[in-house]
C-alpha positions as CSV (number, residue, x, y, z in Angstrom):
1,M,-83.2,20.8,-22.2
2,G,-80.6,18.0,-22.8
3,K,-77.4,16.9,-21.1
4,S,-75.4,18.4,-24.0
5,Q,-77.0,21.9,-23.6
6,L,-76.7,21.7,-19.8
7,L,-72.9,20.9,-20.2
8,K,-72.3,23.8,-22.7
9,M,-73.5,26.1,-20.0
10,L,-70.4,24.9,-17.9
11,N,-68.1,27.9,-17.7
12,T,-64.8,26.8,-17.1
13,D,-61.6,26.3,-18.9
14,K,-60.0,23.4,-17.2
15,V,-62.5,20.6,-18.4
16,L,-61.4,17.1,-19.6
17,R,-64.2,15.4,-21.5
18,L,-64.3,11.8,-22.0
19,D,-66.6,9.7,-24.4
20,D,-66.5,6.7,-21.8
21,F,-64.5,5.1,-19.3
22,K,-64.2,1.6,-21.1
23,S,-60.4,1.3,-21.5
24,V,-59.1,2.7,-18.2
25,K,-55.3,2.6,-19.3
26,S,-55.9,4.6,-22.5
27,T,-58.3,6.9,-20.7
28,L,-55.9,7.8,-18.1
29,V,-53.1,8.2,-20.6
30,A,-55.2,10.4,-22.7
31,I,-56.0,12.6,-20.0
32,L,-52.3,12.9,-19.0
33,L,-51.2,13.7,-22.5
34,E,-53.8,16.4,-22.6
35,L,-52.4,17.8,-19.2
36,H,-48.9,17.8,-20.5
37,G,-49.6,19.2,-24.0
38,G,-49.4,15.9,-25.9
39,V,-45.5,15.3,-25.0
40,K,-45.3,11.6,-24.7
41,E,-41.7,11.7,-23.5
42,K,-42.7,13.8,-20.5
43,I,-45.4,11.2,-19.5
44,V,-42.7,8.4,-19.8
45,E,-40.3,10.4,-17.8
46,L,-42.7,11.2,-15.0
47,L,-43.9,7.5,-14.8
48,T,-40.3,6.1,-14.8
49,K,-38.8,8.8,-12.5
50,S,-40.3,7.5,-9.2
51,A,-40.9,3.8,-10.0
52,E,-39.0,0.6,-10.9
53,I,-39.4,0.1,-14.8
54,E,-40.9,-3.5,-14.0
55,K,-43.7,-2.0,-12.0
56,V,-44.5,0.6,-14.7
57,I,-45.3,-2.0,-17.3
58,T,-47.2,-4.5,-15.3
59,K,-50.6,-4.4,-13.6
60,N,-49.4,-1.7,-11.3
61,S,-49.4,0.8,-14.2
62,V,-53.1,1.9,-13.6
63,P,-52.4,2.8,-10.0
64,N,-49.2,4.5,-11.1
65,L,-51.1,6.4,-13.8
66,I,-53.7,7.5,-11.3
67,K,-50.9,8.8,-8.8
68,L,-49.3,10.8,-11.7
69,L,-52.8,12.3,-12.9
70,I,-53.4,13.3,-9.3
71,S,-49.8,14.6,-8.8
72,S,-50.0,16.6,-12.1
73,T,-53.0,18.8,-10.9
74,N,-54.3,20.4,-7.9
75,R,-57.4,19.1,-6.0
76,N,-60.4,20.4,-7.7
77,E,-58.6,22.2,-10.5
78,Y,-60.2,20.2,-13.3
79,T,-63.6,18.9,-14.0
80,L,-63.9,15.4,-15.7
81,I,-66.9,15.1,-17.9
82,I,-67.7,11.5,-18.9
83,D,-70.4,11.3,-21.4
84,D,-71.3,7.6,-20.8
85,L,-70.6,5.2,-17.8
86,T,-73.0,2.6,-18.7
87,A,-70.2,0.1,-19.9
88,L,-68.1,0.8,-16.8
89,T,-65.7,-2.0,-16.0
90,P,-64.5,-3.0,-12.4
91,S,-60.9,-1.4,-13.0
92,G,-62.9,1.6,-14.1
93,V,-64.8,1.7,-10.9
94,T,-61.4,1.3,-8.9
95,A,-60.0,4.2,-10.9
96,L,-63.1,6.6,-10.3
97,D,-63.0,5.6,-6.5
98,K,-59.5,7.2,-6.4
99,L,-60.3,10.1,-8.7
100,K,-63.7,11.2,-7.2
101,N,-62.0,13.2,-4.3
102,H,-59.4,14.9,-6.5
103,F,-61.5,16.0,-9.6
104,H,-65.0,17.3,-10.1
105,I,-66.7,14.6,-12.1
106,I,-69.7,15.0,-14.3
107,A,-70.9,11.7,-15.5
108,A,-74.0,10.3,-17.4
109,A,-75.1,6.9,-17.6
110,R,-78.6,5.2,-18.4
111,K,-77.7,2.6,-15.8
112,I,-74.9,1.3,-13.7
113,K,-74.6,-2.1,-12.2
114,M,-75.2,-2.2,-8.5
115,S,-71.8,-3.9,-7.8
116,H,-70.2,-1.0,-9.7
117,G,-71.8,1.9,-7.6
118,S,-69.2,2.4,-4.9
119,F,-67.8,5.4,-6.6
120,L,-71.0,7.1,-6.3
121,S,-70.8,7.7,-2.6
122,N,-70.2,11.4,-2.7
123,F,-72.0,12.1,-6.0
124,Q,-75.2,14.4,-6.4
125,K,-77.5,12.4,-8.6
126,I,-79.4,14.6,-11.0
127,S,-82.5,13.0,-12.9
128,K,-84.2,14.7,-15.7
129,V,-87.9,14.2,-16.0
130,P,-90.2,15.5,-18.9
131,L,-92.0,18.7,-18.3
132,N,-95.6,18.6,-18.1
133,R,-97.8,20.4,-20.6
134,I,-98.2,23.6,-18.7
135,E,-94.3,23.8,-17.7
136,S,-93.6,23.2,-21.4
137,T,-95.8,25.7,-22.7
138,E,-94.5,28.2,-20.2
139,L,-90.8,27.4,-21.0
140,I,-91.6,27.9,-24.8
141,M,-93.2,31.4,-24.2
142,K,-90.2,32.5,-21.9
143,L,-87.8,31.3,-24.6
144,N,-89.8,33.2,-27.4
145,K,-89.4,36.4,-25.4
146,L,-85.7,36.0,-25.2
147,L,-85.4,35.6,-29.1
């Protein structure tokens, strides 16, 4: 059974699914837009409400987006599914470090650089290994009985 099939079995309405986490700013903005019904003006209003405009449009915008994202949801209310973390950037690591204790995160990656692994501290790693011949045959027989 592949990752896609396992994720289809996830029964929750509050799932935010991302292809990857390469562009941190655009990813965070996309999540915020999804949470606020696609209303860009609402995001701009929320961003500028509690910060000086100079800080909003500088490097501080990623931390501000993260704070806004966390304040827009309750802890453990949403699950973030990230299909591919293989090309994770250092700023992505920082963002995930801040988001990991607020969201359920399900992420897939073929590999992650050792230097980018700090956000994995409280993750449960699931490795899929191929079934042996006996297990495969048994699974096929059980599935045939269900059909």
